[in-house]
C-alpha positions, 0 to 999 in steps of 0.5 A: 500500499502506499503510504498516505493509505498506510498513514491513515490507517494507523490513524484509525487504529490509534483513533479506535484503539485510543477510546479503549485505552487512555491516550498517554497509553496509546501513544506510547504504544504506537510510537515506536510502531509508527517510527517503524512503519515509517522507517520501513516504508522509507519516509519521513517519521514526522507525519507518522508521529503526528498521526499517533499524536492526533489520533491518540487525541480523538477520545471521543466516542466513548465515555471510557477514553479520557477520564473528563468523559466519565465525569460529564457522563455523570454529570450530565446523565449521558448514556453510552450511545451518546458518546458513540452518536456524537463522538463517532462522526467527529472522529471520523471527521478529523480523520478525513481532514487529517488523511486529506491534509497532512500528506499534501503538506508534508508531501507524502508520497 
């Protein structure tokens, strides 16, 4: 696959796991993976590190992804599905913006 496609898939994987794990754990887990993938593809490491950073910040789709989500869930009487219905489209918007602009800006082939 092209480095742009791999970069986009890496972002999606990190964004999906950050909603189950914490964002710090996801970033620590995937940074070495992203560096190895970029080195294996022979491309710049920085866009792949950005994929991990931005992907790990996309903890919108579940209340367990970030501790503030749990605080808001209790106080606002939200349910799990409320986070999914509001957060999943936001994750997809951030993914689409990342997949369009980062490869263009950093000239990822």
